[in-house]
N, CA, C and O atoms as CSV, one atom per row, in Angstrom:
chain,resi,resn,atom,element,x,y,z
A,1,MET,N,N,112.002,91.366,65.444
A,1,MET,CA,C,111.229,92.112,65.886
A,1,MET,C,C,110.385,92.872,64.808
A,1,MET,O,O,110.940,93.747,64.143
A,2,ASP,N,N,109.223,92.607,64.633
A,2,ASP,CA,C,108.569,93.304,63.481
A,2,ASP,C,C,108.679,94.429,63.028
A,2,ASP,O,O,108.142,95.223,63.800
A,3,ALA,N,N,108.995,94.790,62.383
A,3,ALA,CA,C,109.497,96.376,62.224
A,3,ALA,C,C,108.288,97.503,61.767
A,3,ALA,O,O,108.348,98.714,61.555
A,4,GLU,N,N,107.273,96.615,61.723
A,4,GLU,CA,C,106.112,97.218,61.180
A,4,GLU,C,C,105.120,97.736,62.177
A,4,GLU,O,O,104.480,98.787,62.204
A,5,ALA,N,N,105.190,96.295,63.318
A,5,ALA,CA,C,104.321,96.841,64.177
A,5,ALA,C,C,104.829,97.973,65.485
A,5,ALA,O,O,105.925,97.743,65.996
A,6,PRO,N,N,104.146,98.984,65.915
A,6,PRO,CA,C,104.853,99.883,67.026
A,6,PRO,C,C,104.895,99.012,68.370
A,6,PRO,O,O,103.915,98.380,68.765
A,7,LEU,N,N,106.173,99.044,69.056
A,7,LEU,CA,C,106.110,98.631,70.363
A,7,LEU,C,C,105.804,99.589,71.050
A,7,LEU,O,O,106.204,100.746,70.919
A,8,ILE,N,N,104.875,99.053,72.038
A,8,ILE,CA,C,104.504,99.261,72.902
A,8,ILE,C,C,105.142,99.112,74.545
A,8,ILE,O,O,105.615,98.000,74.781
A,9,CYS,N,N,105.189,100.000,75.547
A,9,CYS,CA,C,105.970,100.264,76.528
A,9,CYS,C,C,105.748,98.896,77.574
A,9,CYS,O,O,104.570,99.001,77.915
A,10,SER,N,N,106.140,98.056,78.031
A,10,SER,CA,C,105.784,97.010,78.207
A,10,SER,C,C,105.371,97.413,80.034
A,10,SER,O,O,105.258,96.349,80.643
A,11,ALA,N,N,105.208,98.280,80.687
A,11,ALA,CA,C,104.907,98.663,82.008
A,11,ALA,C,C,103.225,98.586,82.096
A,11,ALA,O,O,102.507,98.656,81.098
A,12,LYS,N,N,102.837,98.464,83.172
A,12,LYS,CA,C,101.591,98.233,83.143
A,12,LYS,C,C,100.677,99.398,82.691
A,12,LYS,O,O,100.960,100.501,83.161
A,13,GLY,N,N,99.603,99.313,81.831
A,13,GLY,CA,C,98.764,100.093,81.734
A,13,GLY,C,C,98.953,101.508,80.540
A,13,GLY,O,O,98.276,102.489,80.231
A,14,CYS,N,N,100.201,100.951,80.158
A,14,CYS,CA,C,101.089,102.532,79.818
A,14,CYS,C,C,100.599,101.774,78.140
A,14,CYS,O,O,100.257,100.645,77.786
A,15,ARG,N,N,100.795,103.080,77.450
A,15,ARG,CA,C,100.486,102.650,75.772
A,15,ARG,C,C,101.132,103.641,74.934
A,15,ARG,O,O,100.823,103.867,73.764
A,16,ALA,N,N,102.390,104.437,75.843
A,16,ALA,CA,C,103.362,104.890,75.066
A,16,ALA,C,C,104.027,104.005,74.286
A,16,ALA,O,O,104.063,102.783,74.428
A,17,PRO,N,N,104.704,104.862,73.215
A,17,PRO,CA,C,105.798,103.968,72.486
A,17,PRO,C,C,107.180,103.481,73.252
A,17,PRO,O,O,107.685,104.222,74.095
A,18,ALA,N,N,107.707,102.339,72.957
A,18,ALA,CA,C,108.801,101.924,73.625
A,18,ALA,C,C,109.864,102.882,72.356
A,18,ALA,O,O,109.784,103.316,71.207
A,19,ARG,N,N,110.999,102.801,73.713
A,19,ARG,CA,C,112.451,103.274,73.150
A,19,ARG,C,C,113.671,102.647,73.676
A,19,ARG,O,O,114.811,102.977,73.349
A,20,HIS,N,N,113.392,101.813,74.427
A,20,HIS,CA,C,114.388,100.976,75.147
A,20,HIS,C,C,113.829,99.591,75.005
A,20,HIS,O,O,112.638,99.346,74.812
A,21,ALA,N,N,114.918,98.589,75.134
A,21,ALA,CA,C,114.525,97.483,75.372
A,21,ALA,C,C,115.263,97.303,76.516
A,21,ALA,O,O,116.114,98.161,76.750
A,22,LEU,N,N,115.123,96.275,77.377
A,22,LEU,CA,C,115.439,96.061,78.440
A,22,LEU,C,C,115.626,93.807,78.428
A,22,LEU,O,O,114.886,92.824,78.481
A,23,LEU,N,N,117.060,94.124,78.326
A,23,LEU,CA,C,117.266,92.205,77.766
A,23,LEU,C,C,117.309,92.240,79.372
A,23,LEU,O,O,117.597,93.109,80.194
A,24,TRP,N,N,116.808,90.633,79.460
A,24,TRP,CA,C,116.740,89.752,80.936
A,24,TRP,C,C,116.842,88.669,80.778
A,24,TRP,O,O,116.620,88.236,79.647
A,25,ASN,N,N,117.211,87.788,81.814
A,25,ASN,CA,C,117.257,86.417,82.090
A,25,ASN,C,C,117.065,86.161,83.292
A,25,ASN,O,O,117.836,86.651,84.118
A,26,ASN,N,N,115.855,85.227,83.763
A,26,ASN,CA,C,115.717,84.731,84.876
A,26,ASN,C,C,116.716,83.358,85.186
A,26,ASN,O,O,116.288,82.225,84.963
A,27,PRO,N,N,117.727,83.538,85.582
A,27,PRO,CA,C,118.606,82.115,85.815
A,27,PRO,C,C,118.339,80.666,86.287
A,27,PRO,O,O,119.083,79.697,86.137
A,28,SER,N,N,117.219,80.710,86.843
A,28,SER,CA,C,116.090,79.822,87.426
A,28,SER,C,C,115.278,79.099,86.716
A,28,SER,O,O,114.759,78.004,86.936
A,29,LEU,N,N,115.205,79.999,85.624
A,29,LEU,CA,C,114.122,79.360,84.372
A,29,LEU,C,C,114.792,79.178,82.794
A,29,LEU,O,O,114.574,78.297,81.963
A,30,HIS,N,N,115.767,80.468,82.723
A,30,HIS,CA,C,116.056,80.140,81.568
A,30,HIS,C,C,117.822,79.477,81.177
A,30,HIS,O,O,118.441,79.102,82.174
A,31,THR,N,N,118.281,79.400,80.322
A,31,THR,CA,C,119.773,78.991,80.002
A,31,THR,C,C,120.267,80.256,79.507
A,31,THR,O,O,119.680,81.069,78.793
A,32,PRO,N,N,121.782,80.316,80.135
A,32,PRO,CA,C,122.573,81.470,80.311
A,32,PRO,C,C,122.378,82.848,79.063
A,32,PRO,O,O,122.364,84.072,79.193
A,33,ASP,N,N,122.244,81.920,77.850
A,33,ASP,CA,C,122.107,82.448,76.616
A,33,ASP,C,C,121.056,83.368,76.076
A,33,ASP,O,O,121.093,84.216,75.184
A,34,ARG,N,N,119.874,82.853,77.072
A,34,ARG,CA,C,118.507,82.808,76.253
A,34,ARG,C,C,118.149,84.494,77.500
A,34,ARG,O,O,118.126,84.708,78.712
A,35,ARG,N,N,117.927,85.346,76.133
A,35,ARG,CA,C,117.154,86.761,76.408
A,35,ARG,C,C,116.103,87.129,76.139
A,35,ARG,O,O,115.836,87.442,74.979
A,36,LYS,N,N,115.028,87.213,77.318
A,36,LYS,CA,C,113.844,88.054,77.434
A,36,LYS,C,C,113.821,89.564,77.351
A,36,LYS,O,O,114.737,90.249,77.807
A,37,VAL,N,N,112.663,90.106,76.709
A,37,VAL,CA,C,112.897,91.419,76.286
A,37,VAL,C,C,111.371,92.082,77.001
A,37,VAL,O,O,110.262,91.549,77.049
A,38,TRP,N,N,111.782,93.326,77.469
A,38,TRP,CA,C,110.754,93.756,77.856
A,38,TRP,C,C,110.687,95.528,76.893
A,38,TRP,O,O,111.887,95.544,76.618
A,39,VAL,N,N,110.403,96.230,76.569
A,39,VAL,CA,C,110.292,97.274,76.351
A,39,VAL,C,C,109.577,98.513,77.230
A,39,VAL,O,O,108.539,98.446,77.889
A,40,ALA,N,N,110.596,99.838,76.999
A,40,ALA,CA,C,110.117,100.658,77.972
A,40,ALA,C,C,110.351,102.239,77.210
A,40,ALA,O,O,111.352,102.717,76.675
A,41,CYS,N,N,109.082,102.752,77.403
A,41,CYS,CA,C,109.143,104.526,77.122
A,41,CYS,C,C,110.203,105.525,78.074
A,41,CYS,O,O,110.018,105.473,79.290
A,42,ASP,N,N,110.882,106.082,77.756
A,42,ASP,CA,C,111.185,107.143,78.087
A,42,ASP,C,C,111.187,107.199,79.915
A,42,ASP,O,O,112.142,107.073,80.680
A,43,GLU,N,N,109.492,107.477,80.262
A,43,GLU,CA,C,109.001,107.435,81.669
A,43,GLU,C,C,109.319,106.117,82.284
A,43,GLU,O,O,109.980,106.031,83.320
A,44,HIS,N,N,108.913,105.241,81.732
A,44,HIS,CA,C,109.021,103.909,82.658
A,44,HIS,C,C,110.223,103.372,82.705
A,44,HIS,O,O,110.263,102.626,83.684
A,45,ARG,N,N,111.486,103.382,81.981
A,45,ARG,CA,C,112.518,102.979,81.917
A,45,ARG,C,C,113.611,102.862,83.265
A,45,ARG,O,O,114.285,101.854,83.476
A,46,ALA,N,N,113.629,103.602,83.778
A,46,ALA,CA,C,114.099,103.593,84.938
A,46,ALA,C,C,113.418,102.493,85.806
A,46,ALA,O,O,114.117,101.535,86.136
A,47,HIS,N,N,112.118,102.544,86.207
A,47,HIS,CA,C,111.281,101.837,86.845
A,47,HIS,C,C,111.740,99.908,86.556
A,47,HIS,O,O,112.191,98.964,87.205
A,48,LEU,N,N,111.347,100.156,85.425
A,48,LEU,CA,C,111.621,98.665,84.994
A,48,LEU,C,C,112.921,98.128,84.883
A,48,LEU,O,O,113.120,96.914,84.841
A,49,THR,N,N,113.827,98.987,84.833
A,49,THR,CA,C,115.278,98.687,85.052
A,49,THR,C,C,115.749,98.291,86.395
A,49,THR,O,O,116.708,97.545,86.596
A,50,GLU,N,N,115.054,98.809,87.249
A,50,GLU,CA,C,115.012,98.583,88.774
A,50,GLU,C,C,114.140,97.328,89.079
A,50,GLU,O,O,114.657,96.322,89.565
A,51,PHE,N,N,113.126,97.381,88.857
A,51,PHE,CA,C,112.502,96.155,88.971
A,51,PHE,C,C,113.512,94.649,88.741
A,51,PHE,O,O,113.706,93.767,89.577
A,52,LEU,N,N,113.936,94.714,87.607
A,52,LEU,CA,C,114.705,93.799,87.046
A,52,LEU,C,C,116.243,93.216,87.780
A,52,LEU,O,O,116.730,92.147,88.147
A,53,ASP,N,N,116.646,94.794,87.710
A,53,ASP,CA,C,118.227,94.702,88.447
A,53,ASP,C,C,118.240,93.981,90.112
A,53,ASP,O,O,118.947,93.168,90.707
A,54,LEU,N,N,116.861,94.917,90.467
A,54,LEU,CA,C,116.822,94.042,91.973
A,54,LEU,C,C,116.925,92.479,92.127
A,54,LEU,O,O,117.502,91.868,93.027
A,55,ARG,N,N,116.190,91.931,90.971
A,55,ARG,CA,C,116.083,90.508,91.129
A,55,ARG,C,C,117.583,89.754,90.335
A,55,ARG,O,O,117.833,88.553,90.233
A,56,GLY,N,N,118.232,90.682,89.956
A,56,GLY,CA,C,119.361,89.712,89.334
A,56,GLY,C,C,119.390,89.313,87.971
A,56,GLY,O,O,120.193,88.538,87.452
A,57,PHE,N,N,118.311,89.997,87.366
A,57,PHE,CA,C,117.541,89.388,85.783
A,57,PHE,C,C,118.301,90.385,84.887
A,57,PHE,O,O,118.555,90.055,83.729
A,58,LEU,N,N,118.606,91.359,85.272
A,58,LEU,CA,C,119.164,92.538,84.103
A,58,LEU,C,C,119.934,91.870,83.432
A,58,LEU,O,O,120.229,90.788,83.941
A,59,ARG,N,N,120.487,92.153,82.247
A,59,ARG,CA,C,121.657,91.814,81.562
A,59,ARG,C,C,122.288,92.750,80.565
A,59,ARG,O,O,123.506,92.799,80.394
A,60,GLU,N,N,121.048,93.805,79.636
A,60,GLU,CA,C,121.678,94.879,79.119
A,60,GLU,C,C,120.231,95.949,79.021
A,60,GLU,O,O,119.147,95.514,79.408
A,61,VAL,N,N,120.349,97.216,78.524
A,61,VAL,CA,C,119.628,98.267,78.368
A,61,VAL,C,C,120.012,98.765,76.833
A,61,VAL,O,O,121.203,99.064,76.745
A,62,ILE,N,N,119.299,98.909,75.674
A,62,ILE,CA,C,119.598,98.784,74.492
A,62,ILE,C,C,118.300,99.921,73.558
A,62,ILE,O,O,117.219,100.374,73.934
A,63,ASP,N,N,118.953,100.033,72.431
A,63,ASP,CA,C,117.690,101.153,71.841
A,63,ASP,C,C,116.927,99.897,71.141
A,63,ASP,O,O,117.521,98.945,70.634
A,64,VAL,N,N,115.256,100.077,71.205
A,64,VAL,CA,C,114.849,98.689,70.574
A,64,VAL,C,C,114.832,98.534,69.132
A,64,VAL,O,O,114.084,97.761,68.535
A,65,GLU,N,N,115.833,99.433,68.507
A,65,GLU,CA,C,116.397,99.253,67.307
A,65,GLU,C,C,117.090,98.361,67.146
A,65,GLU,O,O,117.335,98.061,65.977
A,66,GLN,N,N,117.481,97.847,67.850
A,66,GLN,CA,C,118.955,96.914,67.988
A,66,GLN,C,C,118.598,95.772,68.814
A,66,GLN,O,O,119.356,94.813,68.666
A,67,ILE,N,N,117.791,95.638,69.520
A,67,ILE,CA,C,116.768,94.369,69.565
A,67,ILE,C,C,117.733,92.944,69.017
A,67,ILE,O,O,117.498,93.304,67.864
A,68,PRO,N,N,118.384,91.983,68.869
A,68,PRO,CA,C,118.598,90.947,68.741
A,68,PRO,C,C,117.781,90.028,68.476
A,68,PRO,O,O,116.896,89.540,69.180
A,69,GLU,N,N,118.297,89.656,66.778
A,69,GLU,CA,C,117.131,88.799,66.528
A,69,GLU,C,C,117.172,87.162,67.191
A,69,GLU,O,O,118.174,86.497,67.451
A,70,GLY,N,N,115.500,86.730,67.385
A,70,GLY,CA,C,115.743,85.734,68.472
A,70,GLY,C,C,115.522,86.092,69.893
A,70,GLY,O,O,115.465,85.189,70.727
A,71,ALA,N,N,115.422,87.050,70.159
A,71,ALA,CA,C,115.491,87.576,71.611
A,71,ALA,C,C,113.929,87.611,71.796
A,71,ALA,O,O,113.074,87.925,70.968
A,72,GLY,N,N,113.781,87.204,73.104
A,72,GLY,CA,C,112.078,87.482,73.411
A,72,GLY,C,C,111.278,86.669,74.088
A,72,GLY,O,O,110.093,86.961,74.247
């Protein structure tokens, strides 16, 4: 990820800085090793995590500084 561009929360309408990265994968669309990324502020982390987890898409929640190269 671009270290100079500030990451903004993925929640609709939120403009807060992101602190968490939610790594996810839709098994009907993506290969098992593919990781898509949503980023979340503290306020929206639980909501976005629950949304992905209920669908069986959530794979891992990490700090934004730990987003793996090639994820996205």
